[in-house]
Each structure stands twice: as structure tokens, then as C-alpha cells.
KOLDO-510205 format. One line per 10 residues: their letters; for each residue x, y, z of C-alpha. Coordinates in Angstrom, 3 decimals. Layout:
a = X:Y:Z ~ ...
//
This chain:
mdvqlyvydl = -25.661:3.000:-21.589 ~ -22.051:2.687:-21.252 ~ -20.408:5.185:-18.916 ~ -17.046:6.254:-19.768 ~ -14.455:8.407:-17.706 ~ -12.473:11.149:-20.093 ~ -9.020:12.007:-18.120 ~ -7.189:14.931:-18.963 ~ -3.793:16.405:-17.998 ~ -4.009:20.242:-17.318
sqglarsmsq = -0.157:20.539:-17.186 ~ -0.169:19.015:-20.711 ~ 2.896:16.823:-19.463 ~ 4.614:19.481:-17.441 ~ 3.570:17.976:-14.075 ~ 5.273:14.492:-14.779 ~ 8.554:16.141:-15.645 ~ 8.835:19.281:-12.936 ~ 6.690:17.940:-10.245 ~ 9.736:16.197:-8.329
qflgtqidav = 11.778:19.192:-8.672 ~ 9.139:21.526:-7.441 ~ 7.147:19.718:-4.765 ~ 9.626:17.219:-3.839 ~ 7.361:14.464:-4.782 ~ 6.391:12.668:-8.226 ~ 2.984:13.540:-9.475 ~ 2.026:12.151:-13.234 ~ -0.595:14.965:-14.218 ~ -2.930:17.289:-13.218
yhtsvvlegi = -6.004:15.555:-13.604 ~ -9.494:16.619:-15.336 ~ -12.156:14.211:-15.524 ~ -15.531:14.135:-17.134 ~ -18.362:11.464:-17.182 ~ -19.375:10.840:-20.983 ~ -22.803:9.046:-21.402 ~ -24.622:9.024:-24.693 ~ -22.234:10.324:-26.926 ~ -22.363:13.824:-24.456
eyffgqgvqt = -19.610:15.008:-22.034 ~ -20.643:15.967:-18.760 ~ -17.948:18.132:-16.234 ~ -17.804:21.078:-13.685 ~ -16.151:23.992:-13.979 ~ -18.461:26.920:-14.817 ~ -21.123:24.966:-13.008 ~ -22.364:21.759:-14.564 ~ -21.262:21.723:-18.275 ~ -22.064:19.660:-21.252
cqagathhgr = -20.556:19.245:-24.531 ~ -20.184:16.480:-27.250 ~ -17.970:13.854:-26.346 ~ -14.198:15.023:-27.109 ~ -14.993:18.443:-27.810 ~ -13.829:20.199:-24.741 ~ -10.968:22.739:-25.067 ~ -8.750:20.246:-23.186 ~ -8.041:18.210:-26.631 ~ -8.011:14.727:-26.500
pmeviklgst = -8.126:12.786:-23.336 ~ -4.836:11.054:-22.082 ~ -7.069:8.049:-20.768 ~ -10.580:6.826:-21.509 ~ -11.634:4.300:-18.484 ~ -14.575:2.208:-18.534 ~ -16.721:2.519:-15.769 ~ -19.581:0.172:-16.537 ~ -23.082:0.637:-17.807 ~ -26.107:2.274:-16.144
qlpieiiley = -29.649:0.821:-16.757 ~ -31.238:4.032:-14.938 ~ -33.657:6.103:-17.350 ~ -32.468:8.882:-19.011 ~ -35.193:11.328:-17.055 ~ -33.792:10.293:-13.962 ~ -30.056:10.754:-14.604 ~ -31.012:14.578:-15.784 ~ -33.103:15.027:-12.674 ~ -29.950:13.765:-10.538
leslkeiyta = -28.071:16.198:-12.401 ~ -30.328:19.295:-11.726 ~ -29.958:18.564:-8.034 ~ -26.216:18.291:-8.191 ~ -26.032:22.094:-9.797 ~ -27.224:23.226:-6.656 ~ -23.757:22.190:-5.054 ~ -21.686:22.303:-8.356 ~ -21.790:25.941:-8.917 ~ -19.606:28.218:-10.798
esydlflhnc = -18.593:30.074:-7.532 ~ -18.236:27.100:-5.417 ~ -15.380:25.820:-7.601 ~ -11.845:25.039:-6.055 ~ -9.092:23.276:-7.652 ~ -8.069:21.821:-4.634 ~ -11.255:20.860:-2.444 ~ -14.350:21.007:-4.923 ~ -13.364:20.242:-8.530 ~ -14.116:18.554:-11.629
nnfsndfamf = -13.049:15.193:-10.122 ~ -15.316:15.644:-7.140 ~ -18.303:16.169:-9.535 ~ -17.052:13.127:-11.744 ~ -16.871:10.992:-8.453 ~ -20.360:11.647:-7.680 ~ -22.000:11.237:-10.952 ~ -20.408:8.008:-11.337 ~ -21.525:6.691:-8.061 ~ -24.675:7.643:-8.990
lvgkgipdhi = -24.795:6.090:-12.258 ~ -22.715:2.596:-11.737 ~ -22.492:2.696:-7.940 ~ -18.877:3.320:-7.630 ~ -16.340:6.146:-7.864 ~ -13.325:7.270:-10.257 ~ -10.262:5.869:-9.513 ~ -8.313:6.921:-5.935 ~ -5.551:8.078:-7.670 ~ -7.444:11.009:-9.118
tslphtvlnt = -9.305:12.187:-6.347 ~ -6.444:11.699:-4.237 ~ -4.112:14.280:-6.144 ~ -5.344:17.581:-4.165 ~ -4.261:15.604:-0.511 ~ -0.939:14.587:-2.030 ~ 0.090:18.107:-3.265 ~ -1.072:19.935:-0.471 ~ 0.767:17.376:2.050 ~ 3.966:19.168:0.664
pfgqmlrpqi = 5.545:22.202:1.977 ~ 5.710:23.882:-1.531 ~ 2.137:22.397:-2.326 ~ 0.679:24.437:0.419 ~ 2.614:27.879:-0.108 ~ 1.853:27.751:-3.993 ~ -2.058:26.664:-3.752 ~ -3.190:30.388:-4.428 ~ -0.963:30.700:-7.267 ~ -1.719:27.052:-8.529
daamrpitqa = -5.462:27.523:-8.029 ~ -5.235:31.071:-10.035 ~ -3.272:30.101:-12.917 ~ -5.463:26.976:-13.394 ~ -8.944:28.759:-13.034 ~ -9.132:30.212:-16.446 ~ -8.116:26.536:-17.724 ~ -10.741:24.747:-15.985 ~ -13.848:27.380:-15.932 ~ -13.227:28.185:-19.672
ptpqpatpvr = -16.511:28.267:-21.356 ~ -17.949:25.231:-23.459 ~ -17.723:26.115:-27.431 ~ -20.905:23.963:-27.872 ~ -22.699:22.838:-24.795 ~ -24.864:20.018:-25.725 ~ -28.133:19.174:-24.850 ~ -29.497:15.975:-23.324 ~ -32.593:14.660:-25.321 ~ -35.232:13.022:-23.323
pqassvnthn = -36.274:9.900:-25.320 ~ -39.911:10.283:-26.935 ~ -41.553:7.781:-28.922 ~ -41.966:8.234:-32.473 ~ -44.804:10.333:-33.437 ~ -46.947:10.949:-36.789 ~ -44.723:11.811:-39.699 ~ -45.311:15.551:-40.590 ~ -45.146:14.696:-44.366 ~ -47.296:11.315:-44.759
gtapaalspg = -49.021:11.313:-41.719 ~ -48.076:7.900:-41.076 ~ -47.287:6.376:-37.485 ~ -44.969:3.241:-36.057 ~ -46.270:-0.136:-36.710 ~ -45.092:-0.948:-33.217 ~ -47.149:1.654:-31.275 ~ -50.638:-0.263:-30.898 ~ -53.642:2.168:-30.577 ~ -54.482:1.641:-26.947
sdsaleantg = -51.070:1.682:-25.578 ~ -49.535:4.084:-23.142 ~ -46.548:4.438:-25.771 ~ -49.032:5.603:-28.397 ~ -51.093:8.067:-25.922 ~ -47.673:9.956:-24.657 ~ -46.353:9.619:-28.573 ~ -49.322:11.513:-29.719 ~ -50.395:14.046:-26.992 ~ -48.831:16.931:-25.883
rvnnvtaird = -48.201:18.050:-29.269 ~ -50.277:18.570:-32.626 ~ -50.219:15.701:-34.843 ~ -50.088:16.795:-38.681 ~ -51.766:14.357:-40.528 ~ -52.609:13.829:-44.289 ~ -55.073:10.480:-44.342 ~ -58.278:9.964:-42.698 ~ -56.875:6.556:-41.860 ~ -54.608:8.739:-39.191
vdrllnlgkd = -57.540:10.463:-38.496 ~ -59.209:7.409:-37.518 ~ -56.587:5.867:-35.540 ~ -56.053:9.189:-33.375 ~ -59.524:9.330:-32.798 ~ -59.982:5.792:-31.692 ~ -57.051:6.664:-29.330 ~ -58.528:9.343:-27.745 ~ -62.139:7.721:-27.424 ~ -61.923:7.481:-23.961
rcaiifftss = -60.867:11.519:-23.366 ~ -61.213:14.529:-26.184 ~ -59.849:15.426:-29.431 ~ -59.899:18.436:-31.699 ~ -59.258:18.415:-35.235 ~ -57.864:21.996:-36.820 ~ -58.583:22.757:-40.517 ~ -56.183:24.997:-42.353 ~ -54.480:25.636:-45.778 ~ -51.066:27.008:-46.872
tcapcklvyq = -53.333:29.984:-48.374 ~ -54.925:30.721:-45.043 ~ -53.474:33.906:-43.919 ~ -55.826:34.137:-40.468 ~ -54.957:30.549:-39.734 ~ -51.365:31.581:-38.946 ~ -52.593:33.665:-35.988 ~ -53.617:30.756:-34.207 ~ -50.931:28.121:-34.958 ~ -48.671:29.269:-32.107
pyddlaaeag = -51.826:29.414:-29.437 ~ -53.056:25.936:-30.724 ~ -49.409:24.438:-30.129 ~ -49.368:26.069:-26.915 ~ -52.995:24.299:-25.918 ~ -51.753:20.994:-27.239 ~ -48.783:21.162:-24.962 ~ -50.829:22.665:-21.794 ~ -53.326:19.855:-22.207 ~ -50.764:17.053:-22.310
skcifmkidf = -52.422:13.506:-22.263 ~ -56.035:14.759:-21.960 ~ -56.611:15.623:-25.616 ~ -55.316:14.672:-28.922 ~ -54.867:17.500:-31.000 ~ -54.659:17.076:-35.019 ~ -53.941:19.778:-37.624 ~ -55.013:18.798:-41.494 ~ -53.504:21.139:-44.141 ~ -55.864:20.940:-47.001
syadrsinar = -53.104:21.964:-49.244 ~ -51.221:18.160:-48.551 ~ -54.238:16.440:-47.468 ~ -55.289:13.358:-49.903 ~ -59.008:12.754:-51.111 ~ -59.985:10.859:-48.239 ~ -59.902:13.644:-45.816 ~ -62.579:15.574:-48.422 ~ -64.453:12.852:-48.451 ~ -64.983:12.646:-44.797
fphvratptf = -65.445:16.141:-44.191 ~ -67.123:17.568:-47.624 ~ -69.144:20.409:-45.511 ~ -65.303:22.024:-43.822 ~ -65.295:25.057:-46.685 ~ -63.776:27.722:-44.967 ~ -60.106:27.889:-42.844 ~ -59.434:28.102:-39.990 ~ -62.347:25.834:-38.788 ~ -62.293:23.607:-35.684
itfvrgekrd = -64.161:20.397:-35.212 ~ -64.023:18.719:-31.321 ~ -64.667:15.238:-29.839 ~ -65.556:14.115:-26.471 ~ -65.312:10.362:-26.108 ~ -65.627:9.379:-29.644 ~ -68.474:11.748:-30.244 ~ -68.752:15.151:-32.231 ~ -69.339:17.548:-29.783 ~ -68.748:21.626:-31.564
ewsgadprql = -67.693:23.096:-34.723 ~ -66.776:26.649:-35.165 ~ -64.459:28.917:-37.646 ~ -62.490:31.982:-37.036 ~ -59.004:32.819:-36.264 ~ -59.614:33.994:-32.943 ~ -56.809:32.896:-30.195 ~ -59.162:34.052:-27.132 ~ -62.315:31.967:-28.358 ~ -59.730:29.001:-29.326
rsnvemllna = -58.688:28.775:-25.534 ~ -62.323:28.864:-24.219 ~ -63.442:26.323:-26.575 ~ -60.578:24.047:-25.630 ~ -61.170:24.780:-21.966 ~ -64.892:23.585:-21.964 ~ -63.812:20.515:-24.347 ~ -61.655:19.532:-21.425 ~ -63.748:20.170:-18.736 ~ -66.583:18.226:-20.822
afpphphler = -64.240:15.125:-20.710 ~ -62.749:15.506:-17.632 ~ -65.641:17.095:-14.889 ~ -63.642:18.968:-12.492 ~ -63.653:17.552:-8.800 ~ -66.166:19.249:-6.852 ~ -63.409:19.751:-4.494 ~ -61.690:22.156:-6.940 ~ -64.666:24.268:-7.031 ~ -64.482:24.745:-3.328
stpyllrqsq = -62.611:27.773:-1.868 ~ -59.554:26.111:0.749 ~ -57.253:28.910:0.395 ~ -55.772:27.988:4.024 ~ -55.596:24.638:3.447 ~ -53.738:24.966:0.328 ~ -51.159:27.792:1.378 ~ -49.801:25.254:4.153 ~ -46.138:25.086:3.410 ~ -45.427:21.657:1.322
rpitypkvpp = -41.439:21.690:1.901 ~ -40.826:18.227:3.522 ~ -40.001:18.353:7.410 ~ -36.332:16.745:8.004 ~ -34.523:16.167:10.695 ~ -30.511:17.513:10.337 ~ -29.343:17.856:13.455 ~ -25.867:16.308:13.905 ~ -25.314:14.320:17.316 ~ -21.729:14.424:18.903
ldklvakmgd = -20.282:11.623:16.277 ~ -17.726:10.319:18.610 ~ -20.225:9.359:21.338 ~ -22.460:7.717:18.655 ~ -19.579:5.584:17.254 ~ -18.326:4.631:20.723 ~ -21.899:2.989:21.008 ~ -21.158:0.747:18.494 ~ -18.739:-0.958:20.069 ~ -16.239:-2.874:17.738
lgndpavssi = -18.439:-1.718:14.848 ~ -17.218:1.108:15.167 ~ -13.941:0.239:13.806 ~ -15.405:-0.490:10.300 ~ -13.876:1.719:7.587 ~ -17.262:2.642:6.654 ~ -17.936:4.317:9.775 ~ -14.761:6.266:9.821 ~ -15.466:7.136:6.286 ~ -18.950:8.565:6.934
vsfisardks = -18.161:10.301:9.856 ~ -15.193:12.341:7.945 ~ -17.499:12.863:5.352 ~ -19.939:14.527:7.746 ~ -17.412:16.245:9.459 ~ -16.029:18.115:6.446 ~ -19.852:18.765:5.322 ~ -20.494:20.644:8.796 ~ -17.159:22.392:8.944 ~ -16.724:23.558:5.056
gameaplprm = -20.243:23.017:3.763 ~ -21.323:20.393:1.352 ~ -19.691:21.926:-1.592 ~ -16.508:20.780:-0.323 ~ -17.428:17.532:1.220 ~ -16.441:14.849:-1.308 ~ -18.411:11.616:-0.851 ~ -17.491:8.592:0.593 ~ -17.705:5.056:-1.039 ~ -21.489:4.699:-0.944
pqfaeflrks = -21.384:1.123:-1.563 ~ -19.157:0.413:1.272 ~ -21.628:2.599:3.440 ~ -24.626:0.677:2.153 ~ -22.909:-2.896:3.066 ~ -22.084:-1.779:6.454 ~ -25.900:-0.266:6.899 ~ -27.120:-3.900:5.699 ~ -24.833:-5.705:8.073 ~ -25.534:-3.723:10.817
tsvlppellf = -29.276:-5.099:11.462 ~ -27.782:-8.745:12.311 ~ -24.426:-7.494:14.111 ~ -25.835:-4.629:16.527 ~ -28.051:-5.469:18.911 ~ -31.980:-3.626:18.615 ~ -30.935:-1.279:21.507 ~ -27.936:-0.149:19.885 ~ -29.192:-0.333:15.912 ~ -30.286:3.371:16.132
taldllritl = -26.627:4.407:15.870 ~ -26.336:3.033:12.263 ~ -29.574:4.462:11.351 ~ -28.724:7.535:12.563 ~ -25.648:8.154:10.531 ~ -28.050:7.241:7.590 ~ -30.288:9.729:8.491 ~ -27.265:12.473:8.909 ~ -26.016:11.847:5.232 ~ -29.567:11.801:3.471
tdirvagffa = -29.788:15.402:4.038 ~ -27.018:15.643:0.729 ~ -28.871:15.280:-2.097 ~ -25.916:13.524:-3.473 ~ -26.253:10.359:-0.994 ~ -30.149:10.399:-1.214 ~ -29.782:10.406:-4.989 ~ -27.819:7.098:-4.360 ~ -29.750:5.166:-1.738 ~ -32.899:5.888:-4.238
eehkgatgtp = -31.266:4.487:-7.192 ~ -29.498:1.569:-5.224 ~ -31.572:-1.044:-7.031 ~ -30.938:-3.697:-9.633 ~ -32.415:-2.530:-13.409 ~ -33.991:0.942:-14.459 ~ -36.818:0.647:-11.620 ~ -37.278:-1.587:-8.342 ~ -37.183:-0.860:-4.518 ~ -33.972:0.926:-3.398
atvhhllshv = -32.229:-2.070:-1.501 ~ -30.501:-0.506:1.451 ~ -33.398:1.634:2.690 ~ -35.870:-1.268:1.934 ~ -33.952:-3.684:4.160 ~ -33.369:-1.169:7.449 ~ -37.037:-0.273:7.312 ~ -38.699:-3.712:7.250 ~ -36.286:-4.734:9.923 ~ -37.563:-2.341:12.010
dklgnsapyp = -41.377:-2.901:11.214 ~ -40.716:-6.776:11.739 ~ -40.047:-5.701:15.447 ~ -42.910:-3.835:15.894 ~ -43.770:-2.100:19.340 ~ -40.873:-4.329:20.665 ~ -38.545:-2.143:18.743 ~ -36.481:0.069:21.362 ~ -37.864:3.703:21.822 ~ -34.414:5.280:20.448
lrlttlhlac = -34.541:3.039:17.254 ~ -38.290:3.699:16.453 ~ -37.824:7.461:17.154 ~ -34.767:7.312:14.438 ~ -36.274:5.315:11.998 ~ -39.229:8.079:11.798 ~ -36.541:10.574:11.342 ~ -34.759:9.161:8.853 ~ -38.095:8.266:6.984 ~ -38.697:12.103:6.867
nlftsplfip = -35.139:12.903:5.523 ~ -35.746:10.159:2.461 ~ -38.414:12.968:1.188 ~ -35.187:15.587:0.629 ~ -34.686:13.851:-2.644 ~ -37.341:14.124:-5.450 ~ -35.566:10.858:-6.822 ~ -37.082:8.687:-3.353 ~ -40.728:9.838:-3.797 ~ -41.967:7.231:-6.564
hllahplsst = -40.526:4.975:-4.194 ~ -41.852:5.851:-1.306 ~ -45.646:6.010:-2.579 ~ -45.117:2.698:-4.040 ~ -45.306:-1.064:-2.767 ~ -43.300:-2.073:-0.908 ~ -41.592:0.928:0.548 ~ -45.318:2.701:0.970 ~ -46.738:-0.347:3.218 ~ -43.693:-0.767:5.423
lisilttall = -43.417:2.982:6.037 ~ -47.258:3.287:6.646 ~ -47.090:0.204:8.885 ~ -43.968:2.194:11.234 ~ -45.923:5.300:10.991 ~ -49.375:4.284:12.086 ~ -48.022:2.324:15.150 ~ -46.246:5.146:16.294 ~ -49.233:7.290:15.502 ~ -51.362:5.571:17.985
dekypalkas = -48.719:5.066:20.421 ~ -49.863:7.058:23.410 ~ -46.686:6.195:25.675 ~ -44.237:8.322:23.866 ~ -45.363:11.823:22.856 ~ -42.018:12.250:20.621 ~ -42.996:9.281:18.676 ~ -46.501:10.677:18.081 ~ -44.973:13.990:16.580 ~ -42.114:12.372:14.938
alslamnias = -45.266:10.286:12.857 ~ -47.135:13.034:12.536 ~ -43.992:14.638:10.573 ~ -43.437:11.592:7.980 ~ -47.369:11.795:7.955 ~ -47.016:15.142:6.766 ~ -44.648:14.162:4.203 ~ -46.140:11.530:2.679 ~ -49.522:13.448:2.695 ~ -47.909:16.310:0.983
snhqirmkkh = -46.139:14.115:-1.591 ~ -49.174:12.400:-2.612 ~ -51.414:15.662:-2.769 ~ -48.816:17.154:-5.326 ~ -48.760:14.029:-7.597 ~ -52.544:14.247:-7.506 ~ -53.089:17.788:-8.223 ~ -50.801:17.003:-11.439 ~ -53.335:14.778:-12.905 ~ -55.832:17.449:-12.294
svnvshslpg = -53.779:20.100:-13.703 ~ -54.501:20.909:-17.394 ~ -50.909:22.451:-17.550 ~ -48.924:19.453:-16.671 ~ -48.449:16.905:-19.628 ~ -45.643:14.602:-18.195 ~ -44.406:13.359:-14.946 ~ -41.693:11.185:-13.807 ~ -41.640:7.405:-14.775 ~ -43.613:5.658:-11.653
ecelveseqv = -44.992:8.639:-10.394 ~ -48.256:7.838:-8.685 ~ -50.263:7.982:-5.569 ~ -50.539:5.735:-2.574 ~ -52.702:2.755:-3.542 ~ -56.376:3.707:-1.774 ~ -56.041:1.025:0.515 ~ -52.937:2.583:2.126 ~ -54.712:5.928:1.922 ~ -57.747:4.809:3.666
evvaslletl = -55.210:3.334:6.723 ~ -53.429:6.809:6.713 ~ -56.357:8.601:7.352 ~ -58.105:6.362:9.790 ~ -55.071:6.438:12.118 ~ -55.265:10.375:11.849 ~ -58.812:10.630:12.338 ~ -58.120:8.756:15.920 ~ -55.417:10.629:16.586 ~ -57.908:13.744:15.917
steeqwsdnk = -60.556:12.458:18.198 ~ -58.505:11.879:21.360 ~ -56.504:15.137:21.208 ~ -58.221:17.144:23.381 ~ -56.718:20.386:23.211 ~ -55.734:22.503:19.971 ~ -51.874:22.117:19.452 ~ -49.342:21.685:16.669 ~ -50.027:17.977:16.520 ~ -53.650:18.330:16.092
kmglicvgwl = -53.227:21.116:13.435 ~ -50.643:18.945:11.509 ~ -53.085:15.700:11.695 ~ -55.729:18.101:10.240 ~ -53.552:19.206:7.187 ~ -52.620:15.814:6.944 ~ -56.659:14.713:6.463 ~ -56.935:17.924:4.375 ~ -54.619:16.697:1.638 ~ -55.342:13.214:1.276
vyaadmggel = -59.323:13.853:0.717 ~ -58.407:16.576:-1.206 ~ -59.824:15.685:-4.595 ~ -59.725:11.984:-3.671 ~ -62.071:9.577:-5.516 ~ -65.475:10.681:-4.597 ~ -66.724:6.697:-5.274 ~ -63.967:4.986:-3.791 ~ -62.940:3.438:-0.421 ~ -61.504:6.447:1.109
kdlwkvmdaa = -64.898:8.729:0.903 ~ -66.608:5.476:2.354 ~ -64.126:5.811:5.279 ~ -64.478:9.527:6.115 ~ -68.324:8.936:5.845 ~ -68.389:5.619:8.074 ~ -66.077:7.275:10.640 ~ -68.424:10.451:10.551 ~ -65.087:12.412:9.913 ~ -67.293:15.648:9.463
gtvgkiqaka = -68.649:15.152:12.913 ~ -64.891:14.751:14.437 ~ -63.266:17.863:12.489 ~ -66.089:20.073:13.324 ~ -65.673:19.255:17.030 ~ -62.237:20.961:16.713 ~ -61.757:23.977:18.734 ~ -58.960:26.291:17.203 ~ -57.815:29.207:19.183 ~ -56.506:31.503:16.172
aedrllvkev = -58.899:32.931:13.584 ~ -56.887:31.152:10.538 ~ -56.753:27.667:12.359 ~ -60.351:27.936:12.624 ~ -60.937:28.657:8.960 ~ -58.232:25.935:8.019 ~ -60.822:23.516:10.307 ~ -63.878:24.915:8.575 ~ -62.250:24.138:5.058 ~ -61.459:20.718:5.873
ksllea = -64.728:19.908:7.423 ~ -66.209:21.188:4.355 ~ -64.430:19.085:1.887 ~ -65.695:16.243:4.024 ~ -69.001:16.866:3.834 ~ -68.834:17.296:0.011
//
């Protein structure tokens, strides 16, 4: 997708002709910018706004700049935009410190890896560096705010791409979608398929042969049928990919439908199928009966996990917010330890960003040049000795708490998918050092890894190879380290973040109410879950007294085994290691903690 920058002059030419007279310096325009992607214009005014490209109240842009192209999926882009809305709110707008150009710069950095031209982003500083600019700042801001924050005439909604589905009128499907493909499944689930020919009924039943399907027979003259139209649509959306929903209107169906279902003489009638075999049939326009029967159908096709039927309120109500390490150390001392590398422009830029963010808040801290910072970080592993490398990683740790920075590093890879380059480089370098890595470097790396979980864009990468195996290697090495208690505590924080993210994804798969997930969203491979649980059980068996560390380890085990494959390697492990016996020996002090121990033990005994 091509990415363009639309540049407007809010002064309509007055800045060029009058700036020298009023400010004592020449400026060419009062710039307003927006980013254009797929015909939609994104800009900051009354929050993050959208419209059709060129349809804003600013008229025609004075310049259109091609920024490059992005291969990021639209789902990832929209996810990042949602995170920017937390920073770019209507209340936070400031013409000089937090404006449309800051938004365009951040968005462009994420999309194409570079910001917008410097002469645009530096304009506020140029104005404020003049005596009259400082004096007139309140008046200029007040005069411009009605222009910059005017409502959008017609907001445009970005559309998430969806595969083509069955045509409502003729019931045909695109030839490119083979019945067994993931695209075909996605195109025909989570919605109701209106079909008129028996070949499409057979195709959809074949698509659902490893799950379930339901057919709703209706007609245009059936008044009671209309009572269940909306409930039927709602159930299809809730069931997601678990069930194929079809609707056949006899008023439009061809003779092949009547020939296959001659016994259906009343509407509405419903017929259900489980793994290709007919299961049930009933008639009547009762929304409650319909919902009940669909729930039984889904349970028949996807029997609930035995853990889901157990009462585990204390385990499931534990906070799943990521544990982070946002504390900022004395930056001047940190940079001084770098020696000559501390003079790198990327270092001064990132230090200025951290200082501005902590002084004025994230909203008023424009992003530095992120590619330059990434290049510095990769270079640091070969320039800084291991005992000083923690200084560079600490800068990244601090900045990752900013969702814009985390978003950039999460998507810093080639193509639509891939492994975040800089983060993978740093973690792999530390992992290869193993136990020989200096203590400050190991501790900083664990804290950095925890902060990666602040962005949902990072999580699919963190739970997939190769980042997952690197993270788990660093985690288990620290978890079993008896020399440094702080390493074990930090490793347990990382384990909490990994186990929580993995648990949430697993629960989505078991939930009827979730029909779609982010691309690439999947659990840790089972062998890696086995490795983590084995290390956690070892830790639980060696920790003698009840402590926060022991509680964290217990929660991690609970999250990782909850609803795990009962025929897989993970269950084999916890049986061989007598995990239930290990957990059963834990002596918690508080009543709630004792109930937590009891719940996790019951999962391991299932």
C-alpha cells in the first residue's frame, strides 16, 4: 500500500507574506499534515480523525509527498491507530507541542520506518524561538484551534479486508476459494450464508465436516420467520469459525433444494449437522429455543474442556495486566558509562525524548528518529563490552513503555510478517552469552523483555519462533539461578507475562463469542510450554516458604495448564513430575491463597 503525506497551509499564504514582518523570521506556511492510505486521510484534530482523501475543510493540499509503501496488514495498522488514540486525544491538542504533524510523524514512522520532513516538524520551535512567537503563542493557538479541530464533514471508516462470500442472489462462491482452505472457512463463517442451489449447500456442509453446520429454512411469506432473523445472525457472529450457518429461502431456491429436502414443509425449520452427520431438526420461531439448540450443537461438535467445568475463581481473577519496569535511572550517569558511544546522535535524541516525556507527559514528546535508534542498538552489541551493554538496553527498556515506540519495534521487519529485527538481535546476543553474561545485563534484559508486552502488536511475535524460544531460554536460565534472587523475581515477572498472554489466546479459542483474532495470533508451541512449566515446578519445589515469588510461580503454572491439551506433552510432563503433589505441599498463609493452591492442584489432577 502506498503511503502519502498531504501538506496544507493553515494560513492560506499569509505566513509567507507576513511572517518576516511580525516574527522577524521567514516561514513559508503554517503546516497541517495528514497521512493518506488506501484513499483515506488520517489526521489529528478532535482526536484521531478520518475522511476520504482530499475531503477535509482545509481544501486542496499545497503539496503531496510520497513517503513510500507499507506491507503491513490493515488489521495491524488499525490496531496501532487504536493505541495512538490514547495519546492523541482532543483535549491533548496543542498547536506548538502536540499537533497534527506530531501524529503524522509517528504514524509515518510506524508505516514506512521514517518520519515526515524536518522543516515541518521543526516549525513550532522556529516560531517559539522568536520573541514575538513566545509572546503571541496563546493568541496564535486560540486563533488556530477552531481550524485545526473542526469536525470532519464525513468521517471515513477503514475497512478490514474480508474474503468474498456466497452471493445473496445466486448462491455462488469465488472459484479461488477451495473448500478446505482457511480463506474459504473465514469467508463463510461468522456470518449467515444465503444459498439457493444444492451445490452450495453441499460445498458448505463439506467445509464444515470437521465442525458443525445449521440450515434455516424460511420464505418471504413467513411472518414468524422474521422473529428469528436477527437472533440467527447474532448466533452466527458469536459462533465464529466453529459453525457454518446457512439460510435457504424457498421463495428463491431452485428445484434442487426441494428435491434434497422434500420433507421440509413448514417454515421456519432448522436442521443441524455435526461433523457431516445430521443431528437434529425442529420447527418454530422461538429465539430462546434456537439459542439453546445452537449451544448444544456447539458443545456436541466441540466438547467443553474438563477444566472449563471446574470452579477456579481465584486463579481466573488474578490480574493479567503485563508486569512492566518503567523506572527511569539517572540518564546522565547512564550515558556517561557508555564512554564515546554516549556521544552518538541517537543517544542524545533518545535521552531528550525520555526527558521531554517525563517532564511534559507522553502527549507532548514527539518521537525521535526511530530507525537511527534501532541502528544504534544493533551496533551497541559489537561496540560495547558485555559489562556495559546493559546501558544501551536500558534506554530501549525505558522507551518501550511508550506505545508508539513499542509499535515501531514490534513491526520492524521485512514484509507483512516476520521477526522484529532489533529486539531479536539484542535478545539473541544476550542469550548466547548465557550464564557468562554480567548480572546487570541479564537483569536489564529481563526487564526489557517484560516491557515488550506493553504493546499487543508485540505479543504474536513473542509467542512465536524464534523470539519465543530465545525468551524462554533467557527466562529458564534466570529462573533456576540461585545466586541472584533479583534475577529469579524478574524471571517470574516475565513468566507471568508469557503465561498470561498464552492463557488469553487459549481462552479465545475456547470462547464461542470470539470469531476473529489478529493474524498470527497463536499459543506457544507445546514443547516451549513444557520447558517453562518444568522450570516453574522446579522453582516451586525448592522454594521452602510461601512468598510472592512462590505465588507468581503457582499462578503461572495454573494459567499454562488451564484448558491445555489433555492428550499432549504438557499433561504428560505434569503427571511425570507429580505436579499435583508438588503444588499440594505448598503451605499458603492467607485463606484466598490456600484456595488458589487448591484450584491449581485440582487442574493438575484432572
